[in-house]
PAROLUM-715034 format. One line per 5 residues: for each residue x, z negated, y negated of C-alpha. Coordinates in pm, 1 decimal, always signed. Layout:
// residues N
X:Z:Y ~ ...
// end
This chain:
// residues 106
-4981.2:+10790.6:-3061.2 ~ -4648.8:+10606.7:-3033.4 ~ -4690.6:+10283.3:-2845.8 ~ -4353.0:+10219.5:-2679.0 ~ -4105.3:+10051.6:-2917.5
-3731.3:+10050.3:-2846.5 ~ -3475.7:+9845.6:-3041.1 ~ -3115.1:+9962.2:-3038.7 ~ -2878.9:+9679.5:-2947.5 ~ -2525.1:+9653.7:-3089.9
-2381.4:+9707.5:-2741.2 ~ -2529.6:+10059.1:-2737.8 ~ -2380.9:+10136.5:-3078.3 ~ -2036.0:+10017.0:-2971.0 ~ -2054.1:+10207.7:-2643.9
-2170.2:+10545.0:-2769.9 ~ -2095.4:+10713.8:-3101.9 ~ -2408.0:+10930.8:-3080.0 ~ -2618.5:+10613.2:-3084.4 ~ -2446.8:+10496.7:-3401.9
-2517.8:+10831.0:-3568.0 ~ -2883.9:+10814.8:-3461.5 ~ -2916.2:+10463.3:-3602.8 ~ -2767.8:+10577.8:-3934.2 ~ -3020.5:+10862.0:-3951.1
-3340.0:+10689.2:-3836.9 ~ -3278.1:+10313.8:-3811.7 ~ -3237.3:+10074.6:-3521.1 ~ -3599.5:+10088.5:-3399.7 ~ -3755.7:+10394.7:-3238.0
-4111.4:+10460.0:-3123.8 ~ -4198.7:+10672.9:-2822.9 ~ -4515.2:+10779.2:-2645.3 ~ -4394.3:+10636.4:-2313.3 ~ -4100.8:+10475.9:-2137.5
-4019.7:+10811.1:-1979.7 ~ -3971.0:+10960.0:-2327.5 ~ -3743.9:+10669.2:-2421.5 ~ -3537.4:+10715.8:-2105.2 ~ -3506.0:+11088.8:-2176.5
-3374.4:+11001.2:-2524.8 ~ -3122.6:+10756.8:-2375.6 ~ -3009.6:+11019.4:-2124.7 ~ -2961.5:+11274.1:-2403.1 ~ -2755.8:+11023.7:-2604.0
-2542.6:+10947.5:-2299.0 ~ -2466.9:+11317.4:-2255.5 ~ -2378.9:+11368.6:-2623.8 ~ -2175.1:+11053.6:-2670.7 ~ -1875.0:+10905.6:-2502.0
-2042.1:+10624.2:-2309.6 ~ -2350.4:+10564.0:-2098.4 ~ -2654.5:+10394.0:-2253.7 ~ -2989.4:+10312.2:-2095.2 ~ -3331.1:+10160.4:-2160.2
-3382.2:+9799.8:-2054.1 ~ -3719.7:+9628.9:-2057.0 ~ -3751.2:+9345.9:-2308.1 ~ -3774.8:+8992.7:-2179.9 ~ -4138.9:+8874.3:-2161.9
-4046.4:+8563.7:-2365.0 ~ -3889.8:+8771.7:-2641.4 ~ -4091.6:+8739.7:-2959.4 ~ -3989.9:+9073.1:-3111.0 ~ -4223.6:+9370.1:-3125.3
-3994.4:+9572.7:-2899.1 ~ -4104.9:+9679.1:-2553.6 ~ -3748.7:+9767.1:-2452.5 ~ -3391.5:+9788.2:-2572.2 ~ -3134.3:+10062.7:-2574.4
-2822.3:+9896.0:-2435.0 ~ -2475.0:+9991.5:-2321.8 ~ -2176.7:+9828.8:-2160.7 ~ -1864.4:+9842.1:-2369.2 ~ -1559.0:+9870.6:-2144.5
-1305.0:+9591.4:-2154.9 ~ -998.2:+9691.8:-2352.5 ~ -663.5:+9723.5:-2181.0 ~ -431.6:+9433.8:-2247.4 ~ -118.7:+9646.6:-2300.4
+115.1:+9429.4:-2100.0 ~ -10.7:+9092.4:-2223.4 ~ -161.4:+9027.7:-1883.0 ~ +168.7:+9112.3:-1715.6 ~ +356.6:+8865.6:-1937.6
+112.4:+8587.3:-1859.1 ~ +125.7:+8669.1:-1490.9 ~ +504.4:+8656.3:-1491.3 ~ +501.6:+8327.3:-1676.5 ~ +248.2:+8177.9:-1438.2
+445.0:+8296.5:-1137.4 ~ +777.7:+8163.3:-1259.5 ~ +981.2:+8025.8:-971.2 ~ +919.3:+7661.1:-902.1 ~ +1189.6:+7399.5:-849.5
+1160.0:+7438.9:-472.9 ~ +1222.0:+7812.4:-497.5 ~ +1518.2:+7792.5:-734.3 ~ +1676.3:+7479.9:-599.3 ~ +1799.5:+7182.2:-794.2
+2138.9:+7341.1:-857.7 ~ +1994.0:+7548.7:-1141.2 ~ +1897.8:+7231.1:-1325.8 ~ +2234.5:+7049.3:-1298.5 ~ +2403.7:+6968.9:-1628.6
+2742.9:+7129.3:-1657.7
// end
């Protein structure tokens, strides 16, 4: 009898391609006999895919039928130099560093 319900969250799908494939095959809700079975499934998906996913207990105030969620943490994308540009702009020399001579009209 399957009595442990796990909903797949979008974060897990974005993190791990194997999760997305599993959702396409069987849907975004899975039923397991126990939490241990659900954690074994998450571990298997983590090994097959490119990112780590895990089982997280559902909030007690959550009104869904899920006992837990399959979640993942999507890494922050690299900024490809945008951060460096902003940092340079923010660290532009102040008037005290440059001196007033740079601002004289010629």
